[in-house]
N, CA and C atoms as an extended XYZ file, in Angstrom:
321
Properties=species:S:1:pos:R:3:atomname:S:1:resname:S:1:resid:I:1 pbc="F F F"
N         0.845       -1.170        0.000 N   UNK     1
C         0.000        0.000        0.000 CA  UNK     1
C         0.894        1.237        0.000 C   UNK     1
N         0.629        2.148       -0.894 N   UNK     2
C         1.446        3.349       -1.001 CA  UNK     2
C         0.994        4.395        0.021 C   UNK     2
N         1.808        5.409        0.206 N   UNK     3
C         1.468        6.499        1.125 CA  UNK     3
C         0.210        7.218        0.644 C   UNK     3
N         0.069        7.341       -0.670 N   UNK     4
C        -1.119        7.997       -1.220 CA  UNK     4
C        -2.375        7.159       -0.965 C   UNK     4
N        -2.263        5.835       -1.108 N   UNK     5
C        -3.395        4.948       -0.814 CA  UNK     5
C        -3.811        5.062        0.651 C   UNK     5
N        -2.825        5.117        1.526 N   UNK     6
C        -3.106        5.239        2.952 CA  UNK     6
C        -3.772        6.578        3.266 C   UNK     6
N        -3.282        7.626        2.656 N   UNK     7
C        -3.871        8.950        2.863 CA  UNK     7
C        -5.309        8.990        2.343 C   UNK     7
N        -5.567        8.392        1.189 N   UNK     8
C        -6.924        8.335        0.641 CA  UNK     8
C        -7.846        7.524        1.542 C   UNK     8
N        -7.344        6.426        2.085 N   UNK     9
C        -8.127        5.596        3.003 CA  UNK     9
C        -8.515        6.394        4.244 C   UNK     9
N        -7.541        7.096        4.840 N   UNK    10
C        -7.822        7.893        6.034 CA  UNK    10
C        -8.802        9.018        5.737 C   UNK    10
N        -8.688        9.643        4.592 N   UNK    11
C        -9.626       10.693        4.195 CA  UNK    11
C       -11.035       10.133        4.047 C   UNK    11
N       -11.156        8.977        3.417 N   UNK    12
C       -12.467        8.334        3.268 CA  UNK    12
C       -13.073        7.968        4.617 C   UNK    12
N       -12.243        7.478        5.539 N   UNK    13
C       -12.715        7.128        6.881 CA  UNK    13
C       -13.205        8.365        7.630 C   UNK    13
N       -12.476        9.467        7.536 N   UNK    14
C       -12.881       10.709        8.200 CA  UNK    14
C       -14.171       11.252        7.606 C   UNK    14
N       -14.327       11.157        6.296 N   UNK    15
C       -15.560       11.608        5.653 CA  UNK    15
C       -16.744       10.745        6.086 C   UNK    15
N       -16.554        9.441        6.179 N   UNK    16
C       -17.618        8.544        6.640 CA  UNK    16
C       -17.985        8.845        8.088 C   UNK    16
N       -16.986        9.152        8.912 N   UNK    17
C       -17.248        9.508       10.303 CA  UNK    17
C       -18.048       10.803       10.387 C   UNK    17
N       -17.682       11.793        9.608 N   UNK    18
C       -18.430       13.055        9.596 CA  UNK    18
C       -19.876       12.818        9.175 C   UNK    18
N       -20.080       11.999        8.165 N   UNK    19
C       -21.454       11.711        7.702 CA  UNK    19
C       -22.253       10.997        8.788 C   UNK    19
N       -21.606       10.071        9.497 N   UNK    20
C       -22.281        9.391       10.609 CA  UNK    20
C       -22.656       10.404       11.694 C   UNK    20
N       -21.726       11.292       12.038 N   UNK    21
C       -21.997       12.348       13.019 CA  UNK    21
C       -23.205       13.175       12.592 C   UNK    21
N       -23.215       13.602       11.363 N   UNK    22
C       -24.311       14.420       10.837 CA  UNK    22
C       -25.652       13.687       10.946 C   UNK    22
N       -25.628       12.369       10.735 N   UNK    23
C       -26.854       11.577       10.798 CA  UNK    23
C       -27.352       11.359       12.224 C   UNK    23
N       -26.459       11.312       13.211 N   UNK    24
C       -26.868       10.973       14.576 CA  UNK    24
C       -26.964       12.158       15.523 C   UNK    24
N       -26.395       13.298       15.190 N   UNK    25
C       -26.332       14.414       16.137 CA  UNK    25
C       -27.716       14.832       16.636 C   UNK    25
N       -28.744       14.681       15.846 N   UNK    26
C       -30.088       15.100       16.232 CA  UNK    26
C       -30.721       14.287       17.343 C   UNK    26
N       -30.197       13.116       17.639 N   UNK    27
C       -30.778       12.287       18.701 CA  UNK    27
C       -30.072       12.488       20.046 C   UNK    27
N       -29.104       13.381       20.114 N   UNK    28
C       -28.368       13.627       21.345 CA  UNK    28
C       -28.639       15.027       21.882 C   UNK    28
N       -28.444       15.178       23.184 N   UNK    29
C       -28.725       16.449       23.861 CA  UNK    29
C       -27.476       17.280       24.145 C   UNK    29
N       -26.316       16.633       24.239 N   UNK    30
C       -25.091       17.339       24.627 CA  UNK    30
C       -23.913       16.996       23.710 C   UNK    30
N       -23.054       17.993       23.559 N   UNK    31
C       -21.752       17.812       22.929 CA  UNK    31
C       -20.724       17.971       24.041 C   UNK    31
N       -19.797       17.027       24.133 N   UNK    32
C       -18.768       17.071       25.171 CA  UNK    32
C       -17.410       16.963       24.483 C   UNK    32
N       -16.537       17.924       24.809 N   UNK    33
C       -15.183       17.922       24.257 CA  UNK    33
C       -14.179       17.806       25.397 C   UNK    33
N       -13.260       16.879       25.241 N   UNK    34
C       -12.131       16.760       26.155 CA  UNK    34
C       -10.864       16.906       25.328 C   UNK    34
N        -9.731       16.833       25.992 N   UNK    35
C        -8.449       16.944       25.281 CA  UNK    35
C        -8.295       15.839       24.235 C   UNK    35
N        -8.797       14.646       24.539 N   UNK    36
C        -8.561       13.494       23.666 CA  UNK    36
C        -9.727       13.108       22.778 C   UNK    36
N       -10.981       13.433       23.172 N   UNK    37
C       -12.136       12.919       22.451 CA  UNK    37
C       -13.235       13.967       22.331 C   UNK    37
N       -14.151       13.663       21.442 N   UNK    38
C       -15.362       14.440       21.208 CA  UNK    38
C       -16.514       13.461       21.343 C   UNK    38
N       -17.520       13.803       22.130 N   UNK    39
C       -18.641       12.903       22.397 CA  UNK    39
C       -19.965       13.611       22.139 C   UNK    39
N       -20.961       12.824       21.810 N   UNK    40
C       -22.355       13.236       21.864 CA  UNK    40
C       -22.972       12.380       22.959 C   UNK    40
N       -23.871       12.950       23.766 N   UNK    41
C       -24.465       12.177       24.856 CA  UNK    41
C       -25.842       12.730       25.202 C   UNK    41
N       -26.641       11.886       25.837 N   UNK    42
C       -27.952       12.324       26.300 CA  UNK    42
C       -27.969       12.632       27.793 C   UNK    42
N       -27.000       12.133       28.531 N   UNK    43
C       -26.862       12.478       29.945 CA  UNK    43
C       -25.393       12.729       30.240 C   UNK    43
N       -25.129       13.819       30.968 N   UNK    44
C       -23.760       14.184       31.315 CA  UNK    44
C       -23.714       14.544       32.796 C   UNK    44
N       -22.788       13.925       33.503 N   UNK    45
C       -22.540       14.272       34.900 CA  UNK    45
C       -21.073       14.666       34.996 C   UNK    45
N       -20.821       15.931       35.326 N   UNK    46
C       -19.460       16.452       35.432 CA  UNK    46
C       -19.179       16.774       36.897 C   UNK    46
N       -18.147       16.157       37.438 N   UNK    47
C       -17.747       16.381       38.822 CA  UNK    47
C       -16.315       16.916       38.842 C   UNK    47
N       -16.107       17.974       39.630 N   UNK    48
C       -14.762       18.512       39.832 CA  UNK    48
C       -14.217       17.859       41.093 C   UNK    48
N       -13.064       17.240       40.980 N   UNK    49
C       -12.451       16.507       42.093 CA  UNK    49
C       -11.072       17.097       42.388 C   UNK    49
N       -10.570       16.781       43.560 N   UNK    50
C        -9.194       17.164       43.876 CA  UNK    50
C        -8.547       16.060       44.702 C   UNK    50
N        -7.271       15.886       44.466 N   UNK    51
C        -6.479       14.893       45.197 CA  UNK    51
C        -5.046       15.389       45.229 C   UNK    51
N        -4.456       15.389       46.403 N   UNK    52
C        -3.055       15.816       46.579 CA  UNK    52
C        -2.814       17.201       45.984 C   UNK    52
N        -3.791       18.089       46.124 N   UNK    53
C        -3.635       19.450       45.631 CA  UNK    53
C        -3.876       19.633       44.145 C   UNK    53
N        -4.153       18.567       43.430 N   UNK    54
C        -4.428       18.640       41.991 CA  UNK    54
C        -5.937       18.591       41.745 C   UNK    54
N        -6.421       19.411       40.842 N   UNK    55
C        -7.830       19.406       40.462 CA  UNK    55
C        -7.974       18.627       39.158 C   UNK    55
N        -8.993       17.765       39.105 N   UNK    56
C        -9.275       17.021       37.882 CA  UNK    56
C       -10.781       16.910       37.702 C   UNK    56
N       -11.185       16.493       36.518 N   UNK    57
C       -12.590       16.383       36.168 CA  UNK    57
C       -12.948       14.919       35.943 C   UNK    57
N       -14.090       14.537       36.487 N   UNK    58
C       -14.606       13.195       36.263 CA  UNK    58
C       -15.955       13.334       35.563 C   UNK    58
N       -16.025       12.774       34.382 N   UNK    59
C       -17.233       12.836       33.557 CA  UNK    59
C       -17.855       11.460       33.459 C   UNK    59
N       -19.168       11.406       33.579 N   UNK    60
C       -19.895       10.186       33.291 CA  UNK    60
C       -20.918       10.527       32.224 C   UNK    60
N       -20.839        9.840       31.108 N   UNK    61
C       -21.742       10.064       29.989 CA  UNK    61
C       -22.576        8.812       29.779 C   UNK    61
N       -23.870        8.990       29.589 N   UNK    62
C       -24.755        7.864       29.298 CA  UNK    62
C       -25.378        8.062       27.935 C   UNK    62
N       -25.622        6.939       27.253 N   UNK    63
C       -26.203        6.964       25.917 CA  UNK    63
C       -25.363        7.885       25.036 C   UNK    63
N       -24.167        7.440       24.698 N   UNK    64
C       -23.183        8.305       24.056 CA  UNK    64
C       -22.727        7.774       22.696 C   UNK    64
N       -22.150        8.685       21.933 N   UNK    65
C       -21.521        8.389       20.646 CA  UNK    65
C       -20.135        9.021       20.702 C   UNK    65
N       -19.117        8.285       20.279 N   UNK    66
C       -17.726        8.724       20.385 CA  UNK    66
C       -17.173        9.034       18.993 C   UNK    66
N       -16.607       10.229       18.837 N   UNK    67
C       -15.951       10.605       17.577 CA  UNK    67
C       -14.556        9.997       17.596 C   UNK    67
N       -14.400        8.892       16.920 N   UNK    68
C       -13.099        8.222       16.838 CA  UNK    68
C       -13.096        7.377       15.573 C   UNK    68
N       -12.311        7.774       14.619 N   UNK    69
C       -12.307        7.123       13.313 CA  UNK    69
C       -11.856        5.669       13.392 C   UNK    69
N       -11.059        5.327       14.393 N   UNK    70
C       -10.529        3.964       14.489 CA  UNK    70
C       -11.350        3.058       15.401 C   UNK    70
N       -12.405        3.570       15.976 N   UNK    71
C       -13.252        2.790       16.887 CA  UNK    71
C       -14.338        2.095       16.080 C   UNK    71
N       -14.484        0.796       16.256 N   UNK    72
C       -15.493        0.059       15.481 CA  UNK    72
C       -16.902        0.255       16.038 C   UNK    72
N       -17.044        0.403       17.354 N   UNK    73
C       -18.359        0.605       17.975 CA  UNK    73
C       -18.382        1.996       18.594 C   UNK    73
N       -18.986        2.944       17.910 N   UNK    74
C       -18.998        4.319       18.394 CA  UNK    74
C       -20.146        4.594       19.372 C   UNK    74
N       -21.209        3.801       19.315 N   UNK    75
C       -22.316        3.964       20.250 CA  UNK    75
C       -21.996        3.185       21.516 C   UNK    75
N       -22.043        3.864       22.669 N   UNK    76
C       -21.755        3.215       23.937 CA  UNK    76
C       -22.818        3.577       24.962 C   UNK    76
N       -23.088        2.636       25.842 N   UNK    77
C       -24.109        2.834       26.872 CA  UNK    77
C       -23.624        3.809       27.943 C   UNK    77
N       -22.377        3.670       28.357 N   UNK    78
C       -21.841        4.507       29.427 CA  UNK    78
C       -20.352        4.723       29.213 C   UNK    78
N       -19.897        5.947       29.492 N   UNK    79
C       -18.481        6.298       29.363 CA  UNK    79
C       -18.070        7.045       30.623 C   UNK    79
N       -16.926        6.688       31.172 N   UNK    80
C       -16.346        7.425       32.302 CA  UNK    80
C       -15.024        7.999       31.826 C   UNK    80
N       -14.865        9.307       31.994 N   UNK    81
C       -13.661       10.001       31.555 CA  UNK    81
C       -13.075       10.739       32.761 C   UNK    81
N       -11.787       10.586       32.970 N   UNK    82
C       -11.076       11.329       34.003 CA  UNK    82
C        -9.978       12.111       33.295 C   UNK    82
N        -9.941       13.439       33.535 N   UNK    83
C        -8.961       14.266       32.846 CA  UNK    83
C        -8.518       15.430       33.730 C   UNK    83
N        -7.281       15.839       33.552 N   UNK    84
C        -6.751       17.019       34.226 CA  UNK    84
C        -6.865       18.248       33.324 C   UNK    84
N        -7.287       18.049       32.096 N   UNK    85
C        -7.395       19.143       31.127 CA  UNK    85
C        -8.813       19.690       31.100 C   UNK    85
N        -9.001       20.759       30.336 N   UNK    86
C       -10.313       21.393       30.222 CA  UNK    86
C       -11.354       20.453       29.637 C   UNK    86
N       -12.605       20.669       30.047 N   UNK    87
C       -13.752       19.930       29.534 CA  UNK    87
C       -14.794       20.958       29.106 C   UNK    87
N       -15.372       20.759       27.938 N   UNK    88
C       -16.431       21.637       27.453 CA  UNK    88
C       -17.696       20.809       27.272 C   UNK    88
N       -18.785       21.232       27.931 N   UNK    89
C       -20.083       20.576       27.795 CA  UNK    89
C       -21.053       21.617       27.268 C   UNK    89
N       -21.689       21.287       26.164 N   UNK    90
C       -22.622       22.220       25.523 CA  UNK    90
C       -23.935       21.508       25.255 C   UNK    90
N       -25.037       22.131       25.654 N   UNK    91
C       -26.343       21.563       25.364 CA  UNK    91
C       -26.736       21.960       23.946 C   UNK    91
N       -27.151       20.977       23.169 N   UNK    92
C       -27.545       21.229       21.786 CA  UNK    92
C       -28.947       21.807       21.733 C   UNK    92
N       -29.165       22.747       20.836 N   UNK    93
C       -30.497       23.321       20.630 CA  UNK    93
C       -31.353       22.312       19.879 C   UNK    93
N       -32.568       22.170       20.307 N   UNK    94
C       -33.518       21.262       19.644 CA  UNK    94
C       -34.495       22.093       18.835 C   UNK    94
N       -34.716       21.678       17.604 N   UNK    95
C       -35.730       22.343       16.787 CA  UNK    95
C       -37.104       21.969       17.314 C   UNK    95
N       -37.971       22.949       17.445 N   UNK    96
C       -39.306       22.669       17.934 CA  UNK    96
C       -40.152       21.956       16.897 C   UNK    96
N       -39.858       22.176       15.635 N   UNK    97
C       -40.629       21.575       14.564 CA  UNK    97
C       -39.672       20.989       13.540 C   UNK    97
N       -39.811       19.733       13.280 N   UNK    98
C       -39.015       19.061       12.259 CA  UNK    98
C       -39.877       18.845       11.031 C   UNK    98
N       -39.426       19.315        9.897 N   UNK    99
C       -40.156       19.124        8.650 CA  UNK    99
C       -39.708       17.834        7.990 C   UNK    99
N       -40.642       17.059        7.438 N   UNK   100
C       -40.248       15.815        6.774 CA  UNK   100
C       -39.460       16.096        5.502 C   UNK   100
N       -38.527       15.214        5.204 N   UNK   101
C       -37.736       15.333        3.973 CA  UNK   101
C       -38.615       15.017        2.771 C   UNK   101
N       -38.341       15.676        1.671 N   UNK   102
C       -39.026       15.365        0.420 CA  UNK   102
C       -40.393       16.012        0.285 C   UNK   102
N       -40.835       16.770        1.279 N   UNK   103
C       -42.147       17.421        1.218 CA  UNK   103
C       -42.060       18.755        0.489 C   UNK   103
N       -43.172       19.494        0.473 N   UNK   104
C       -43.177       20.774       -0.230 CA  UNK   104
C       -42.337       21.849        0.467 C   UNK   104
N       -42.010       21.650        1.741 N   UNK   105
C       -41.207       22.623        2.478 CA  UNK   105
C       -39.804       22.061        2.662 C   UNK   105
N       -38.934       22.397        1.769 N   UNK   106
C       -37.568       21.874        1.818 CA  UNK   106
C       -36.699       22.789        2.663 C   UNK   106
N       -35.691       22.181        3.302 N   UNK   107
C       -34.756       22.947        4.136 CA  UNK   107
C       -33.764       23.685        3.294 C   UNK   107
């Protein structure tokens, strides 16, 4: 396999991951970003902890999707994340009215 073949493969995998994200983002309530991963989740519990003078974050995510191109199973029931780095949790806006695809009112 050439370097170009490998690069094309990785590009295709990233594009497929983006398309999957686009298809599933509407069923989740939160976006969670950590130093290492990006998650979608329906329940988020963020706890600030300290030990030996160090502050860290403990996250528990339920009903989650993990942005990871190399992960075969991106949907997970529960995720526990412990990190000393910043954590961003954002609640996604929900549309009050969803229009059906293919109808007279196109998006």
